[in-house]
Every structure is written in C-alpha cells, then in structure tokens.
N, C-alpha and C positions, 0 to 999 in steps of 0.2 A: 452600464455594466452588462456583461453577457451572462445570462442565467443558463444553467444546464437543465436539459429535459430529455424526454425519451427520443425526440426527433434528432437532437444533436448526437446522441450516442449511436442511434440507428444508422445515421449517415456515415459516421466514422467506421463502424463495423462493416457496413456494406462496401465502403470505398476500399478498405484495406483488408477485408475478409478476416483471416485468422492471423494476420501479421501483428507483431507487437506494437507496431506504429499506431495501431488503433487505440491502444491503451497507454502508450508511453509518450514519446515526442513525435507526433505525426509529421511535423515539418522537417525532421531529420531522417537519415537513412535507416533502413531496416537493420543493417549490420551494427550501426551505433546502438539502436535499441536492444539488440541482442547482447552487446557488451554491458550495457546498463543493467539489464536483467541478470546477467551472469554474476555481476558483483552482488546484487541484492539476493540472488539465490544462495551464494555462499554464506551471507549473514543469516538468511532464513533457516538454512540447515543447521547452523550453529545453535539457533534458538530451539529448533525441534529436538536436537540432541539433548538439551537441558530439560525441556518440557516433558519429553516422553518418559523420563525417570519418575515422574509423578503419576503415571498411568500404569495400570496392570493389563498385561496382554490378554488375559483370559476374559476380561470384562467387555471388550469391544468398545470402539470409540464412535461417538456421533459428532460429525464435523460439518461446519458450514463455511463456505467461501462467500463472504459478504461483499457484493460488488464484483462478481466473478469475472466479468469481461470475457476475454477469449478463453478463459479457463486455464491460464498458465499455472496459477497457484493451485488450482484444483488438481491438475496433472501432477504437480510436484508433491503435494500432500498425499494424494492417493498412492503414488508410486513409492514414496519414501516409507510410509507406515506399512505398506504391504511387504516391502522388502525386509522390514524389521520384524515381521510376523504378527502385526496387529490386524484385527478385523475392524473394518471401518464402514460406517454408513454415512454417505456424502449427501449434502444438500448445497445447492448453488442458488444464489439470489442476485438478480440484476434488474435494471430498468429496461434493458434491451431484450426483446423477444428473439431477435436474430442471434444474439450472442448465446442465449440459453439453448436455442435449437442446435447450434454448433457443438456445444458441450454435450448435449444428450445424444447427438449422433455418435460421439466417441464412447459415451457411457450411458446407455439407455436406462440403466438401473438407478441413475442419480436422480434425486428429487429436485425439481426446479421450481423456484418461486419467482414469479414476475411481479415485482413491487417497486414502488418509488419510496426510498428511505425518508423523503421529506414528509410523506403522509401515511406511512405504514402504521398499522396498529401496534403500538409498542409491546403489547401482550400477545401478539400473534403466535409466538413460539416459546412461551415462558418455560424455563427450566428444561430445555430440550437438548442442548449441545454441551459436550465436553470440551470442545475446542472450536473457536471461531477465528477465522483469519480474514483481515480486511486490508488489502494492499492498495494504496493510492485511490481510495474511495471517498473517505470522509472529507478531504480537503476540497472536494468539488461541491460540497454543500456550502453555499456562500451566504446563508443567513443563519444567525445563531439559533433561532428556534428550530430550523431544519436539522442543524447539527445535533442539538440536544435530543430531538426525536430519534435520530438515527443511533446515537450513543446509548440512549435509553433502551431502544429495541435490542441492540447488541448485548447490553448488560443483562436484561431480563431473560434473554434467550439462553443464557449460560446456566448450566447446572451448578450447584454448589461445588466449589474447589475447581471449577472449570477455568480455562485460560482464553484470553482474548489477545491475539497478536495483531498489531497495527503497524503498517509501514505508511509513513505520511510525512510531509513537511511539518515538523513539530519544533517550535522555537524554545531553546533552552540556553542560549548564549546571551551575553550582555548586549550585543548590537544586532539589529536587523533593519534594513531600509523598508521592510514590509510589515513591521510590527503594527503599524496603523495604516488604514486605507481610506481614501476619499471615495465614498460610494457614489458621489455625484459626478465624478469625471473619469474614473478608471474603468477600463474593460478588462475583465479577467475571467478565468474559468475556475480558479481555486485560490484559497488563501490558506496560509500556514496557521497552525493552531499552537498557542502557548501551552507549554507542558503543564503549568499550574491550572489552566482552564480544564484540561482533560482530567487531571487528578481530582479536581473539585467535583466535576460532574459524576465521575465514576465513584467517588467516595460516597456520594448520596445514594448511589445504586448498589452499594455493598462490595465494590471492587477496590483493590489496592494495587499500586504499581509494583511489579515484580522485578523488572529490569528495563533499562533503556540503553541502546548502543547505536552507533552509526549504521545506517542501512546501506549507504552508498556515498561516495565522496563528490565534491563539487566538480571534479574533472569529468564525471559521467552524468551529472544531474544538475549542475549549476549550484551556486551557493545561495542560501537563504538567510544566513546569519554569520556572525564572526565574533572575535573577542574585542574588536574595535573597528572604527571607521576605515582606517588605512588598510588593515588586513582584509576587511571585507572587499574593498575596492580592488585590491590586487587579485583576490580570488575571482572576482567578477570579470575582471579584464581577461584573465586566463580562460575562463569559460567562454567568453564572447569570441575569443580567437579560436578555441577548439570547435566551437559550433560551425565555423566555416568549413573546417575539415570534416566534421561529422555529417555534412550534407551529402557527402560522396561515399558510396559503399567501398570504392577502391582505395581512397585515401584513409578511410577509417580502418580498413584491413591492414594497411601498412603500418599504422601506429598502434594497433590493438594490444600487442604484447607489452609495450612500454606503458601504455595507459593503464592496463590492468595492474601492473606492478606498482605504479604510483598510487592508484586508488587503494590498493591493499595497505600500503604504508600509511597513507593518510588516515584510513579508518583505525588502524592499530594504534596510531599516536593521538587519536581523538582530535584530528585536525580536518575532519571531513566536511563540516560546516554545511551539510545538505540534509537530506531526509533522514529520519531516525526510525529504528525499529523499537517499538515500545510494547511491553507485555504487561497485562493486568491479570489479576486472579480474583475470582469471586470468593469471598470469605464466608 
C-alpha cells in the first residue's frame, strides 16, 4: 500500500507547480482537470448560496481551507464571499510547505498552518472557524485512526452553528467494488468513506449532516459506486474509454462542451455515482 506523506505531496506540487493536476488527476491532462474542477465549482457555489443565508454580513467570517493544496478553493471562497459583501479571515492548512508558500504569495495576509492531519493536535484550533472547507483531502488518509484524528480536528475547530463542507468519494449507494479493500495487496492513495461512518464520527463530535449532493459525475471523475453491479460496470467502462481521451489537452477540448452537459444532467438526476458534496453543521 502506498502511504501519503509530505514528500509525496511536495513532489507533486513541485512537478506541476500551480496546475490542478497536482491535486486532481496527475496522469491526465490539465484541460481535463480544469473541466473536473469546473463541475465541482458549480456544485460548490450552490452550497455556498445555501450556507451564506445562515451567516450575517456584519459579523465577519472566519474560514479555513483544510488541505488547501494549490489554493483553488481558497481563491473561490475568498472571491465569492468578498463579492457578496462579507468580511472574511482566511486560514489555510496543508502538509506541503511549497503549496502554502504559493498561496501566501497571492494572499500575504492569509494565515498558514503547516500540519499533518494524521498527527495534528485535535484541539489546536478549538471553536475558531465559522466555515471549514475540505475538498479531496480526507480520502487520502488511508488508516481509520488517521481519519478519525482529522475529522475530530475539523469538528472541534468549528464554532457552534458553524459549517463543514466536504468534497470526497463518499459511499452512499447499494454497490461499490471498493467498499472493502485488501490492505495486504492493494496499492492506492485514497479510499472512499461510507456515509454512515462520517455521520457516526461527526455525531460524537456534535455535528449533524445538513445536506449531501453529487459533487461531480463519473464522466469527469470516475465512478466509485452504483445501484447495482451491471450499472457500475457500464459506468466504469465509459470512464476507462474517456480516460484515453482525457490524456490529451486537444482531444479533451474537442469534447468538453458535450461532457459538461452530460455531467450536469447526471448530477441533476442523481446518477453521478462519483464524489459527493457533504455538509455538516455543529449544533
């Protein structure tokens, strides 16, 4: 099994600099990763529109991007709330010093925390943030104790009535070929999380699930689950074919319009079968 650590992420960030490939699918083209993030951005903004109604503009918002990477979501959250007239205080946390330096070059006023979520003190930022976003971070923690530590840190870092937005491969359908893993033989960087597991851990920390919806569909991120074995196989076959196209920036550009439309339809009909956007609130 391939474990993730600081050297792994440092190498990706240095190889691809500020490209989305460093935090998305490094084996596929940058244009493909841009399409994937475009779909996820649309979902993210839908959630922000709902969440912001729970905040007062005059109070100011303390926000943390947990596992910030290249700062894509930091940029989005900062720009979006600023455009809506909210005052924000931003904090970014990541295991990669290189990634944090790149973010602070853009935003010198942003607080940066260089920590490993596997070992971070869960009470380091207790009751500090109104909103925490964590996009494709938790599933890279491949041991249950590491995951619990990270989720506990996120939970305890929230203020009362604060929100935690998670984008991750979260299992909620009847079938998945990766519902169980052979730790003795498989090599992987991340595993999906059953929804009931997150609900259970967060419940003990005083959080309740607020909403869940598709973050992106299988045509842009691969399928992790399905309503049955046959449907899963059909989605997986489609993804494997599309991956050959996505290796090329030119070919990806040619199909981008059609793919985005298909992705939108699949998400709207709850047939995405890929990563989810899950929101929890501290009660």
